[in-house]
mmCIF file of the C-alpha atoms, coordinates in Angstrom:
data_MODEL
# 
_entry.id   MODEL 
# 
loop_
_atom_site.group_PDB 
_atom_site.id 
_atom_site.type_symbol 
_atom_site.label_atom_id 
_atom_site.label_alt_id 
_atom_site.label_comp_id 
_atom_site.label_asym_id 
_atom_site.label_entity_id 
_atom_site.label_seq_id 
_atom_site.pdbx_PDB_ins_code 
_atom_site.Cartn_x 
_atom_site.Cartn_y 
_atom_site.Cartn_z 
_atom_site.occupancy 
_atom_site.B_iso_or_equiv 
_atom_site.pdbx_formal_charge 
_atom_site.auth_seq_id 
_atom_site.auth_comp_id 
_atom_site.auth_asym_id 
_atom_site.auth_atom_id 
_atom_site.pdbx_PDB_model_num 
ATOM 1  C CA . MET A 1 1  ? -76.021 19.944 27.366 1.00 0.00 ? 1  MET A CA 1 
ATOM 2  C CA . VAL A 1 2  ? -75.431 17.212 24.818 1.00 0.00 ? 2  VAL A CA 1 
ATOM 3  C CA . PRO A 1 3  ? -73.889 14.009 26.249 1.00 0.00 ? 3  PRO A CA 1 
ATOM 4  C CA . GLY A 1 4  ? -70.235 13.813 25.334 1.00 0.00 ? 4  GLY A CA 1 
ATOM 5  C CA . LYS A 1 5  ? -70.101 17.557 24.615 1.00 0.00 ? 5  LYS A CA 1 
ATOM 6  C CA . LEU A 1 6  ? -69.261 18.797 28.117 1.00 0.00 ? 6  LEU A CA 1 
ATOM 7  C CA . ARG A 1 7  ? -66.809 21.657 27.804 1.00 0.00 ? 7  ARG A CA 1 
ATOM 8  C CA . ILE A 1 8  ? -63.715 20.578 29.665 1.00 0.00 ? 8  ILE A CA 1 
ATOM 9  C CA . PRO A 1 9  ? -61.150 23.348 29.160 1.00 0.00 ? 9  PRO A CA 1 
ATOM 10 C CA . TRP A 1 10 ? -58.531 21.572 31.284 1.00 0.00 ? 10 TRP A CA 1 
ATOM 11 C CA . LEU A 1 11 ? -58.784 18.266 29.401 1.00 0.00 ? 11 LEU A CA 1 
ATOM 12 C CA . ALA A 1 12 ? -55.811 19.247 27.221 1.00 0.00 ? 12 ALA A CA 1 
ATOM 13 C CA . THR A 1 13 ? -53.660 19.521 30.368 1.00 0.00 ? 13 THR A CA 1 
ATOM 14 C CA . LEU A 1 14 ? -54.663 16.058 31.591 1.00 0.00 ? 14 LEU A CA 1 
ATOM 15 C CA . ARG A 1 15 ? -52.262 13.563 30.059 1.00 0.00 ? 15 ARG A CA 1 
ATOM 16 C CA . PRO A 1 16 ? -53.435 10.146 28.854 1.00 0.00 ? 16 PRO A CA 1 
ATOM 17 C CA . GLY A 1 17 ? -53.663 7.989  31.965 1.00 0.00 ? 17 GLY A CA 1 
ATOM 18 C CA . GLY A 1 18 ? -54.129 11.081 34.138 1.00 0.00 ? 18 GLY A CA 1 
ATOM 19 C CA . LEU A 1 19 ? -56.782 10.884 36.846 1.00 0.00 ? 19 LEU A CA 1 
ATOM 20 C CA . LEU A 1 20 ? -59.350 13.538 37.608 1.00 0.00 ? 20 LEU A CA 1 
ATOM 21 C CA . VAL A 1 21 ? -61.416 13.590 40.818 1.00 0.00 ? 21 VAL A CA 1 
ATOM 22 C CA . LEU A 1 22 ? -64.746 15.447 40.641 1.00 0.00 ? 22 LEU A CA 1 
ATOM 23 C CA . ASP A 1 23 ? -66.680 15.856 43.861 1.00 0.00 ? 23 ASP A CA 1 
ATOM 24 C CA . ASN A 1 24 ? -70.026 17.144 45.079 1.00 0.00 ? 24 ASN A CA 1 
ATOM 25 C CA . PHE A 1 25 ? -72.265 14.684 43.221 1.00 0.00 ? 25 PHE A CA 1 
ATOM 26 C CA . SER A 1 26 ? -75.422 13.416 44.889 1.00 0.00 ? 26 SER A CA 1 
ATOM 27 C CA . PRO A 1 27 ? -76.458 9.769  44.671 1.00 0.00 ? 27 PRO A CA 1 
ATOM 28 C CA . PRO A 1 28 ? -79.034 9.350  41.874 1.00 0.00 ? 28 PRO A CA 1 
ATOM 29 C CA . GLY A 1 29 ? -81.779 8.595  44.416 1.00 0.00 ? 29 GLY A CA 1 
ATOM 30 C CA . ARG A 1 30 ? -81.155 11.944 46.125 1.00 0.00 ? 30 ARG A CA 1 
ATOM 31 C CA . LEU A 1 31 ? -81.174 14.138 43.039 1.00 0.00 ? 31 LEU A CA 1 
ATOM 32 C CA . PRO A 1 32 ? -83.614 17.059 42.982 1.00 0.00 ? 32 PRO A CA 1 
ATOM 33 C CA . THR A 1 33 ? -86.848 16.473 41.077 1.00 0.00 ? 33 THR A CA 1 
ATOM 34 C CA . ALA A 1 34 ? -85.548 18.591 38.186 1.00 0.00 ? 34 ALA A CA 1 
ATOM 35 C CA . LEU A 1 35 ? -82.745 16.049 37.631 1.00 0.00 ? 35 LEU A CA 1 
ATOM 36 C CA . HIS A 1 36 ? -84.781 12.842 37.899 1.00 0.00 ? 36 HIS A CA 1 
ATOM 37 C CA . ALA A 1 37 ? -84.498 12.449 34.126 1.00 0.00 ? 37 ALA A CA 1 
ATOM 38 C CA . GLY A 1 38 ? -80.714 12.507 34.540 1.00 0.00 ? 38 GLY A CA 1 
ATOM 39 C CA . ASP A 1 39 ? -77.848 14.709 35.669 1.00 0.00 ? 39 ASP A CA 1 
ATOM 40 C CA . PRO A 1 40 ? -76.462 16.375 32.506 1.00 0.00 ? 40 PRO A CA 1 
ATOM 41 C CA . GLU A 1 41 ? -72.986 16.964 33.944 1.00 0.00 ? 41 GLU A CA 1 
ATOM 42 C CA . ARG A 1 42 ? -72.638 13.404 35.218 1.00 0.00 ? 42 ARG A CA 1 
ATOM 43 C CA . GLU A 1 43 ? -73.934 11.909 31.974 1.00 0.00 ? 43 GLU A CA 1 
ATOM 44 C CA . ALA A 1 44 ? -71.670 14.109 29.838 1.00 0.00 ? 44 ALA A CA 1 
ATOM 45 C CA . LEU A 1 45 ? -68.623 12.949 31.800 1.00 0.00 ? 45 LEU A CA 1 
ATOM 46 C CA . TRP A 1 46 ? -69.621 9.306  31.361 1.00 0.00 ? 46 TRP A CA 1 
ATOM 47 C CA . ALA A 1 47 ? -70.242 9.801  27.637 1.00 0.00 ? 47 ALA A CA 1 
ATOM 48 C CA . HIS A 1 48 ? -67.032 11.740 26.934 1.00 0.00 ? 48 HIS A CA 1 
ATOM 49 C CA . PRO A 1 49 ? -64.981 9.747  24.404 1.00 0.00 ? 49 PRO A CA 1 
ATOM 50 C CA . GLU A 1 50 ? -61.633 10.486 26.088 1.00 0.00 ? 50 GLU A CA 1 
ATOM 51 C CA . LEU A 1 51 ? -62.640 9.607  29.649 1.00 0.00 ? 51 LEU A CA 1 
ATOM 52 C CA . ILE A 1 52 ? -63.285 6.368  31.506 1.00 0.00 ? 52 ILE A CA 1 
ATOM 53 C CA . CYS A 1 53 ? -65.284 7.080  34.661 1.00 0.00 ? 53 CYS A CA 1 
ATOM 54 C CA . THR A 1 54 ? -66.354 5.387  37.838 1.00 0.00 ? 54 THR A CA 1 
ATOM 55 C CA . GLU A 1 55 ? -68.500 6.737  40.639 1.00 0.00 ? 55 GLU A CA 1 
ATOM 56 C CA . VAL A 1 56 ? -67.564 6.180  44.284 1.00 0.00 ? 56 VAL A CA 1 
ATOM 57 C CA . ALA A 1 57 ? -69.801 6.750  47.320 1.00 0.00 ? 57 ALA A CA 1 
ATOM 58 C CA . VAL A 1 58 ? -67.822 8.703  49.916 1.00 0.00 ? 58 VAL A CA 1 
ATOM 59 C CA . SER A 1 59 ? -70.799 9.089  52.283 1.00 0.00 ? 59 SER A CA 1 
ATOM 60 C CA . ALA A 1 60 ? -74.513 8.314  52.301 1.00 0.00 ? 60 ALA A CA 1 
ATOM 61 C CA . GLY A 1 61 ? -75.227 11.626 50.591 1.00 0.00 ? 61 GLY A CA 1 
ATOM 62 C CA . GLU A 1 62 ? -72.223 12.293 48.402 1.00 0.00 ? 62 GLU A CA 1 
ATOM 63 C CA . ARG A 1 63 ? -70.412 10.702 45.485 1.00 0.00 ? 63 ARG A CA 1 
ATOM 64 C CA . VAL A 1 64 ? -67.227 11.492 43.614 1.00 0.00 ? 64 VAL A CA 1 
ATOM 65 C CA . ILE A 1 65 ? -66.484 10.656 40.015 1.00 0.00 ? 65 ILE A CA 1 
ATOM 66 C CA . LEU A 1 66 ? -63.013 9.406  39.129 1.00 0.00 ? 66 LEU A CA 1 
ATOM 67 C CA . ALA A 1 67 ? -62.230 9.995  35.466 1.00 0.00 ? 67 ALA A CA 1 
ATOM 68 C CA . ALA A 1 68 ? -59.114 8.737  33.683 1.00 0.00 ? 68 ALA A CA 1 
ATOM 69 C CA . ARG A 1 69 ? -58.112 10.159 30.316 1.00 0.00 ? 69 ARG A CA 1 
ATOM 70 C CA . THR A 1 70 ? -57.705 7.492  27.677 1.00 0.00 ? 70 THR A CA 1 
ATOM 71 C CA . GLY A 1 71 ? -56.471 9.430  24.681 1.00 0.00 ? 71 GLY A CA 1 
# 
């Protein structure tokens, strides 16, 4: 997956300023060995030109990403 090229079919339904909550992300230190170079889904969300993201720890082993549409 190319950063910024994540297919987000529902992005058109998210209005500018709309907030998306994505769950089931592991903290970077707990990623499987195959993802130690980076989590493609997480990085694509962060690199998407129409989203501003932040990551929130909801427990010791789980994170959520909050993404707001900018344009």
